[in-house]
C-alpha positions as protocol buffer text, in pm:
chain_id: "A"
residue {
  index: 1
  type: UNK
  ca { x: -310 y: -3222 z: -1404 }
}
residue {
  index: 2
  type: UNK
  ca { x: -348 y: -2907 z: -1611 }
}
residue {
  index: 3
  type: UNK
  ca { x: -275 y: -2926 z: -1984 }
}
residue {
  index: 4
  type: UNK
  ca { x: -261 y: -2549 z: -2029 }
}
residue {
  index: 5
  type: UNK
  ca { x: 76 y: -2462 z: -2185 }
}
residue {
  index: 6
  type: UNK
  ca { x: 309 y: -2242 z: -1985 }
}
residue {
  index: 7
  type: UNK
  ca { x: 417 y: -1924 z: -2168 }
}
residue {
  index: 8
  type: UNK
  ca { x: 778 y: -1994 z: -2059 }
}
residue {
  index: 9
  type: UNK
  ca { x: 943 y: -2333 z: -2029 }
}
residue {
  index: 10
  type: UNK
  ca { x: 1289 y: -2484 z: -2001 }
}
residue {
  index: 11
  type: UNK
  ca { x: 1424 y: -2679 z: -2298 }
}
residue {
  index: 12
  type: UNK
  ca { x: 1632 y: -2997 z: -2267 }
}
residue {
  index: 13
  type: UNK
  ca { x: 1946 y: -2784 z: -2289 }
}
residue {
  index: 14
  type: UNK
  ca { x: 1835 y: -2584 z: -1988 }
}
residue {
  index: 15
  type: UNK
  ca { x: 1769 y: -2266 z: -2188 }
}
residue {
  index: 16
  type: UNK
  ca { x: 1440 y: -2088 z: -2137 }
}
residue {
  index: 17
  type: UNK
  ca { x: 1215 y: -2054 z: -2440 }
}
residue {
  index: 18
  type: UNK
  ca { x: 890 y: -1868 z: -2491 }
}
residue {
  index: 19
  type: UNK
  ca { x: 572 y: -2036 z: -2613 }
}
residue {
  index: 20
  type: UNK
  ca { x: 282 y: -1866 z: -2785 }
}
residue {
  index: 21
  type: UNK
  ca { x: -44 y: -1850 z: -2593 }
}
residue {
  index: 22
  type: UNK
  ca { x: -381 y: -1768 z: -2753 }
}
residue {
  index: 23
  type: UNK
  ca { x: -496 y: -1406 z: -2737 }
}
residue {
  index: 24
  type: UNK
  ca { x: -864 y: -1405 z: -2823 }
}
residue {
  index: 25
  type: UNK
  ca { x: -1100 y: -1125 z: -2924 }
}
residue {
  index: 26
  type: UNK
  ca { x: -1250 y: -1156 z: -2576 }
}
residue {
  index: 27
  type: UNK
  ca { x: -911 y: -1076 z: -2419 }
}
residue {
  index: 28
  type: UNK
  ca { x: -868 y: -774 z: -2645 }
}
residue {
  index: 29
  type: UNK
  ca { x: -1221 y: -653 z: -2570 }
}
residue {
  index: 30
  type: UNK
  ca { x: -1154 y: -678 z: -2196 }
}
residue {
  index: 31
  type: UNK
  ca { x: -834 y: -475 z: -2235 }
}
residue {
  index: 32
  type: UNK
  ca { x: -1018 y: -201 z: -2424 }
}
residue {
  index: 33
  type: UNK
  ca { x: -1305 y: -207 z: -2174 }
}
residue {
  index: 34
  type: UNK
  ca { x: -1069 y: -165 z: -1878 }
}
residue {
  index: 35
  type: UNK
  ca { x: -929 y: 155 z: -2030 }
}
residue {
  index: 36
  type: UNK
  ca { x: -1276 y: 283 z: -2115 }
}
residue {
  index: 37
  type: UNK
  ca { x: -1404 y: 221 z: -1761 }
}
residue {
  index: 38
  type: UNK
  ca { x: -1125 y: 434 z: -1613 }
}
residue {
  index: 39
  type: UNK
  ca { x: -1219 y: 718 z: -1850 }
}
residue {
  index: 40
  type: UNK
  ca { x: -1585 y: 680 z: -1754 }
}
residue {
  index: 41
  type: UNK
  ca { x: -1503 y: 694 z: -1381 }
}
residue {
  index: 42
  type: UNK
  ca { x: -1292 y: 1003 z: -1437 }
}
residue {
  index: 43
  type: UNK
  ca { x: -1573 y: 1171 z: -1631 }
}
residue {
  index: 44
  type: UNK
  ca { x: -1841 y: 1080 z: -1375 }
}
residue {
  index: 45
  type: UNK
  ca { x: -1630 y: 1195 z: -1082 }
}
residue {
  index: 46
  type: UNK
  ca { x: -1525 y: 1527 z: -1233 }
}
residue {
  index: 47
  type: UNK
  ca { x: -1874 y: 1601 z: -1364 }
}
residue {
  index: 48
  type: UNK
  ca { x: -2020 y: 1535 z: -1018 }
}
residue {
  index: 49
  type: UNK
  ca { x: -1767 y: 1769 z: -855 }
}
residue {
  index: 50
  type: UNK
  ca { x: -1819 y: 2036 z: -1121 }
}
residue {
  index: 51
  type: UNK
  ca { x: -2196 y: 2020 z: -1068 }
}
residue {
  index: 52
  type: UNK
  ca { x: -2147 y: 2053 z: -691 }
}
residue {
  index: 53
  type: UNK
  ca { x: -1919 y: 2353 z: -733 }
}
residue {
  index: 54
  type: UNK
  ca { x: -1624 y: 2170 z: -576 }
}
residue {
  index: 55
  type: UNK
  ca { x: -1281 y: 2278 z: -695 }
}
residue {
  index: 56
  type: UNK
  ca { x: -1039 y: 1994 z: -765 }
}
residue {
  index: 57
  type: UNK
  ca { x: -744 y: 1896 z: -982 }
}
residue {
  index: 58
  type: UNK
  ca { x: -670 y: 1568 z: -1156 }
}
residue {
  index: 59
  type: UNK
  ca { x: -331 y: 1434 z: -1045 }
}
residue {
  index: 60
  type: UNK
  ca { x: -143 y: 1105 z: -1076 }
}
residue {
  index: 61
  type: UNK
  ca { x: -137 y: 886 z: -1386 }
}
residue {
  index: 62
  type: UNK
  ca { x: -430 y: 1055 z: -1561 }
}
residue {
  index: 63
  type: UNK
  ca { x: -264 y: 1394 z: -1523 }
}
residue {
  index: 64
  type: UNK
  ca { x: 60 y: 1255 z: -1667 }
}
residue {
  index: 65
  type: UNK
  ca { x: -130 y: 1106 z: -1961 }
}
residue {
  index: 66
  type: UNK
  ca { x: -308 y: 1437 z: -2023 }
}
residue {
  index: 67
  type: UNK
  ca { x: 20 y: 1631 z: -2035 }
}
residue {
  index: 68
  type: UNK
  ca { x: 197 y: 1368 z: -2246 }
}
residue {
  index: 69
  type: UNK
  ca { x: -96 y: 1377 z: -2489 }
}
residue {
  index: 70
  type: UNK
  ca { x: -33 y: 1745 z: -2554 }
}
residue {
  index: 71
  type: UNK
  ca { x: 289 y: 1636 z: -2727 }
}
residue {
  index: 72
  type: UNK
  ca { x: 227 y: 1278 z: -2844 }
}
residue {
  index: 73
  type: UNK
  ca { x: -104 y: 1103 z: -2778 }
}
residue {
  index: 74
  type: UNK
  ca { x: 49 y: 767 z: -2871 }
}
residue {
  index: 75
  type: UNK
  ca { x: 297 y: 801 z: -2583 }
}
residue {
  index: 76
  type: UNK
  ca { x: 26 y: 841 z: -2318 }
}
residue {
  index: 77
  type: UNK
  ca { x: 15 y: 550 z: -2074 }
}
residue {
  index: 78
  type: UNK
  ca { x: -306 y: 400 z: -1933 }
}
residue {
  index: 79
  type: UNK
  ca { x: -373 y: 384 z: -1559 }
}
residue {
  index: 80
  type: UNK
  ca { x: -617 y: 180 z: -1352 }
}
residue {
  index: 81
  type: UNK
  ca { x: -731 y: 439 z: -1099 }
}
residue {
  index: 82
  type: UNK
  ca { x: -822 y: 806 z: -1068 }
}
residue {
  index: 83
  type: UNK
  ca { x: -641 y: 1046 z: -833 }
}
residue {
  index: 84
  type: UNK
  ca { x: -800 y: 1379 z: -741 }
}
residue {
  index: 85
  type: UNK
  ca { x: -660 y: 1666 z: -537 }
}
residue {
  index: 86
  type: UNK
  ca { x: -915 y: 1851 z: -323 }
}
residue {
  index: 87
  type: UNK
  ca { x: -924 y: 2083 z: -25 }
}
residue {
  index: 88
  type: UNK
  ca { x: -978 y: 1893 z: 301 }
}
residue {
  index: 89
  type: UNK
  ca { x: -1246 y: 2148 z: 396 }
}
residue {
  index: 90
  type: UNK
  ca { x: -1448 y: 2027 z: 96 }
}
residue {
  index: 91
  type: UNK
  ca { x: -1442 y: 1658 z: 190 }
}
residue {
  index: 92
  type: UNK
  ca { x: -1803 y: 1641 z: 310 }
}
residue {
  index: 93
  type: UNK
  ca { x: -1927 y: 1806 z: -11 }
}
residue {
  index: 94
  type: UNK
  ca { x: -1712 y: 1571 z: -218 }
}
residue {
  index: 95
  type: UNK
  ca { x: -1861 y: 1266 z: -43 }
}
residue {
  index: 96
  type: UNK
  ca { x: -2218 y: 1384 z: -110 }
}
residue {
  index: 97
  type: UNK
  ca { x: -2142 y: 1464 z: -474 }
}
residue {
  index: 98
  type: UNK
  ca { x: -1957 y: 1139 z: -543 }
}
residue {
  index: 99
  type: UNK
  ca { x: -2213 y: 917 z: -371 }
}
residue {
  index: 100
  type: UNK
  ca { x: -2479 y: 1089 z: -579 }
}
residue {
  index: 101
  type: UNK
  ca { x: -2286 y: 971 z: -886 }
}
residue {
  index: 102
  type: UNK
  ca { x: -2290 y: 608 z: -772 }
}
residue {
  index: 103
  type: UNK
  ca { x: -1957 y: 587 z: -592 }
}
residue {
  index: 104
  type: UNK
  ca { x: -1916 y: 441 z: -241 }
}
residue {
  index: 105
  type: UNK
  ca { x: -1692 y: 625 z: 6 }
}
residue {
  index: 106
  type: UNK
  ca { x: -1432 y: 440 z: 210 }
}
residue {
  index: 107
  type: UNK
  ca { x: -1159 y: 541 z: 452 }
}
residue {
  index: 108
  type: UNK
  ca { x: -916 y: 251 z: 478 }
}
residue {
  index: 109
  type: UNK
  ca { x: -557 y: 246 z: 606 }
}
residue {
  index: 110
  type: UNK
  ca { x: -553 y: 624 z: 608 }
}
residue {
  index: 111
  type: UNK
  ca { x: -666 y: 653 z: 244 }
}
residue {
  index: 112
  type: UNK
  ca { x: -981 y: 837 z: 137 }
}
residue {
  index: 113
  type: UNK
  ca { x: -1126 y: 672 z: -171 }
}
residue {
  index: 114
  type: UNK
  ca { x: -1441 y: 594 z: -363 }
}
residue {
  index: 115
  type: UNK
  ca { x: -1509 y: 257 z: -520 }
}
residue {
  index: 116
  type: UNK
  ca { x: -1741 y: 224 z: -816 }
}
residue {
  index: 117
  type: UNK
  ca { x: -2055 y: 82 z: -660 }
}
residue {
  index: 118
  type: UNK
  ca { x: -2092 y: -173 z: -378 }
}
residue {
  index: 119
  type: UNK
  ca { x: -1874 y: -428 z: -557 }
}
residue {
  index: 120
  type: UNK
  ca { x: -1606 y: -188 z: -678 }
}
residue {
  index: 121
  type: UNK
  ca { x: -1235 y: -253 z: -626 }
}
residue {
  index: 122
  type: UNK
  ca { x: -1009 y: -14 z: -437 }
}
residue {
  index: 123
  type: UNK
  ca { x: -730 y: -41 z: -695 }
}
residue {
  index: 124
  type: UNK
  ca { x: -977 y: 79 z: -961 }
}
residue {
  index: 125
  type: UNK
  ca { x: -1125 y: 352 z: -743 }
}
residue {
  index: 126
  type: UNK
  ca { x: -1108 y: 728 z: -713 }
}
residue {
  index: 127
  type: UNK
  ca { x: -840 y: 826 z: -460 }
}
residue {
  index: 128
  type: UNK
  ca { x: -835 y: 1162 z: -282 }
}
residue {
  index: 129
  type: UNK
  ca { x: -529 y: 1367 z: -193 }
}
residue {
  index: 130
  type: UNK
  ca { x: -543 y: 1693 z: 0 }
}
residue {
  index: 131
  type: UNK
  ca { x: -405 y: 2023 z: -122 }
}
residue {
  index: 132
  type: UNK
  ca { x: -126 y: 2190 z: 77 }
}
residue {
  index: 133
  type: UNK
  ca { x: -73 y: 1878 z: 288 }
}
residue {
  index: 134
  type: UNK
  ca { x: 188 y: 1600 z: 272 }
}
residue {
  index: 135
  type: UNK
  ca { x: 48 y: 1295 z: 95 }
}
residue {
  index: 136
  type: UNK
  ca { x: 239 y: 1079 z: 343 }
}
residue {
  index: 137
  type: UNK
  ca { x: 337 y: 1189 z: 691 }
}
residue {
  index: 138
  type: UNK
  ca { x: 712 y: 1193 z: 622 }
}
residue {
  index: 139
  type: UNK
  ca { x: 701 y: 1358 z: 279 }
}
residue {
  index: 140
  type: UNK
  ca { x: 959 y: 1634 z: 246 }
}
residue {
  index: 141
  type: UNK
  ca { x: 732 y: 1847 z: 26 }
}
residue {
  index: 142
  type: UNK
  ca { x: 358 y: 1908 z: 58 }
}
residue {
  index: 143
  type: UNK
  ca { x: 106 y: 1847 z: -217 }
}
residue {
  index: 144
  type: UNK
  ca { x: 41 y: 2161 z: -423 }
}
residue {
  index: 145
  type: UNK
  ca { x: -246 y: 2400 z: -376 }
}
residue {
  index: 146
  type: UNK
  ca { x: -548 y: 2400 z: -603 }
}
residue {
  index: 147
  type: UNK
  ca { x: -444 y: 2729 z: -759 }
}
residue {
  index: 148
  type: UNK
  ca { x: -198 y: 2513 z: -955 }
}
residue {
  index: 149
  type: UNK
  ca { x: -472 y: 2353 z: -1168 }
}
residue {
  index: 150
  type: UNK
  ca { x: -486 y: 2410 z: -1543 }
}
residue {
  index: 151
  type: UNK
  ca { x: -757 y: 2318 z: -1792 }
}
residue {
  index: 152
  type: UNK
  ca { x: -668 y: 2049 z: -2044 }
}
residue {
  index: 153
  type: UNK
  ca { x: -944 y: 1916 z: -2273 }
}
residue {
  index: 154
  type: UNK
  ca { x: -1214 y: 2067 z: -2047 }
}
residue {
  index: 155
  type: UNK
  ca { x: -1072 y: 1888 z: -1741 }
}
residue {
  index: 156
  type: UNK
  ca { x: -904 y: 2053 z: -1443 }
}
residue {
  index: 157
  type: UNK
  ca { x: -557 y: 1898 z: -1444 }
}
residue {
  index: 158
  type: UNK
  ca { x: -273 y: 1989 z: -1208 }
}
residue {
  index: 159
  type: UNK
  ca { x: -13 y: 2212 z: -1373 }
}
residue {
  index: 160
  type: UNK
  ca { x: 301 y: 2044 z: -1500 }
}
residue {
  index: 161
  type: UNK
  ca { x: 552 y: 2176 z: -1246 }
}
residue {
  index: 162
  type: UNK
  ca { x: 359 y: 2072 z: -932 }
}
residue {
  index: 163
  type: UNK
  ca { x: 280 y: 1740 z: -1100 }
}
residue {
  index: 164
  type: UNK
  ca { x: 652 y: 1673 z: -1149 }
}
residue {
  index: 165
  type: UNK
  ca { x: 719 y: 1762 z: -786 }
}
residue {
  index: 166
  type: UNK
  ca { x: 446 y: 1523 z: -668 }
}
residue {
  index: 167
  type: UNK
  ca { x: 594 y: 1239 z: -875 }
}
residue {
  index: 168
  type: UNK
  ca { x: 941 y: 1305 z: -739 }
}
residue {
  index: 169
  type: UNK
  ca { x: 814 y: 1317 z: -380 }
}
residue {
  index: 170
  type: UNK
  ca { x: 628 y: 987 z: -413 }
}
residue {
  index: 171
  type: UNK
  ca { x: 911 y: 829 z: -615 }
}
residue {
  index: 172
  type: UNK
  ca { x: 753 y: 485 z: -649 }
}
residue {
  index: 173
  type: UNK
  ca { x: 842 y: 277 z: -953 }
}
residue {
  index: 174
  type: UNK
  ca { x: 520 y: 387 z: -1122 }
}
residue {
  index: 175
  type: UNK
  ca { x: 606 y: 752 z: -1054 }
}
residue {
  index: 176
  type: UNK
  ca { x: 954 y: 711 z: -1201 }
}
residue {
  index: 177
  type: UNK
  ca { x: 792 y: 554 z: -1507 }
}
residue {
  index: 178
  type: UNK
  ca { x: 565 y: 857 z: -1539 }
}
residue {
  index: 179
  type: UNK
  ca { x: 864 y: 1089 z: -1513 }
}
residue {
  index: 180
  type: UNK
  ca { x: 1039 y: 893 z: -1789 }
}
residue {
  index: 181
  type: UNK
  ca { x: 731 y: 946 z: -2007 }
}
residue {
  index: 182
  type: UNK
  ca { x: 751 y: 1321 z: -1947 }
}
residue {
  index: 183
  type: UNK
  ca { x: 1123 y: 1315 z: -2026 }
}
residue {
  index: 184
  type: UNK
  ca { x: 1073 y: 1113 z: -2341 }
}
residue {
  index: 185
  type: UNK
  ca { x: 832 y: 1363 z: -2499 }
}
residue {
  index: 186
  type: UNK
  ca { x: 1046 y: 1660 z: -2391 }
}
residue {
  index: 187
  type: UNK
  ca { x: 810 y: 1812 z: -2135 }
}
residue {
  index: 188
  type: UNK
  ca { x: 1085 y: 1808 z: -1875 }
}
residue {
  index: 189
  type: UNK
  ca { x: 1464 y: 1809 z: -1905 }
}
residue {
  index: 190
  type: UNK
  ca { x: 1780 y: 1907 z: -1716 }
}
residue {
  index: 191
  type: UNK
  ca { x: 1671 y: 2271 z: -1703 }
}
residue {
  index: 192
  type: UNK
  ca { x: 1404 y: 2166 z: -1452 }
}
residue {
  index: 193
  type: UNK
  ca { x: 1660 y: 2095 z: -1181 }
}
residue {
  index: 194
  type: UNK
  ca { x: 1669 y: 2463 z: -1090 }
}
residue {
  index: 195
  type: UNK
  ca { x: 1291 y: 2470 z: -1041 }
}
residue {
  index: 196
  type: UNK
  ca { x: 1290 y: 2197 z: -780 }
}
residue {
  index: 197
  type: UNK
  ca { x: 1342 y: 2203 z: -403 }
}
residue {
  index: 198
  type: UNK
  ca { x: 1695 y: 2088 z: -325 }
}
residue {
  index: 199
  type: UNK
  ca { x: 1574 y: 1763 z: -168 }
}
residue {
  index: 200
  type: UNK
  ca { x: 1411 y: 1654 z: -499 }
}
residue {
  index: 201
  type: UNK
  ca { x: 1692 y: 1742 z: -739 }
}
residue {
  index: 202
  type: UNK
  ca { x: 1895 y: 1420 z: -693 }
}
residue {
  index: 203
  type: UNK
  ca { x: 1591 y: 1212 z: -786 }
}
residue {
  index: 204
  type: UNK
  ca { x: 1544 y: 1390 z: -1118 }
}
residue {
  index: 205
  type: UNK
  ca { x: 1919 y: 1391 z: -1178 }
}
residue {
  index: 206
  type: UNK
  ca { x: 1926 y: 1013 z: -1135 }
}
residue {
  index: 207
  type: UNK
  ca { x: 1663 y: 977 z: -1408 }
}
residue {
  index: 208
  type: UNK
  ca { x: 1849 y: 1216 z: -1633 }
}
residue {
  index: 209
  type: UNK
  ca { x: 2173 y: 1022 z: -1585 }
}
residue {
  index: 210
  type: UNK
  ca { x: 2011 y: 682 z: -1638 }
}
residue {
  index: 211
  type: UNK
  ca { x: 1666 y: 709 z: -1802 }
}
residue {
  index: 212
  type: UNK
  ca { x: 1641 y: 332 z: -1843 }
}
residue {
  index: 213
  type: UNK
  ca { x: 1772 y: 243 z: -1498 }
}
């Protein structure tokens, strides 16, 4: 029988109480390393595409963090993967460039991605999205074109408006969290409703009405 204490337990009165668990230097080092490895994958991937002359844009959580950092670096949230927007016509060149940088290409469940080496994990990989195409078959709005990329800190990052639209289209819990980060630092607000396709406005309005909901 395990003697490891549970972080949460029920007292004799039936109320739940929290217990302290040890957080060692090793745990902290692993947390820092996980963040650093994402940054390294992002650097390796973008450098490989730049060297191959492939145009791309960083999207997803890293793009949100880049934009948030322009206002408040402390508010930027870490992410575990890398999302890149490319032109489908460039896919073969992207595969050659990325495999030359040590990544392994995979097409699984309709997702184009690169894992970091033969033992890499998909959730920590580099995921590809295609410009001017729906990310999912039933998406109401297509992904933006690559002309929407801007340069932030020497990286090609999708411009803020198409990034917001992509987050609203996807509308997963992680995307709503990203939108809340953009709202919190003042990068987006109620004035953005008029910039959006009608189908996306209720989603932003819901966040405006209840940012914590």
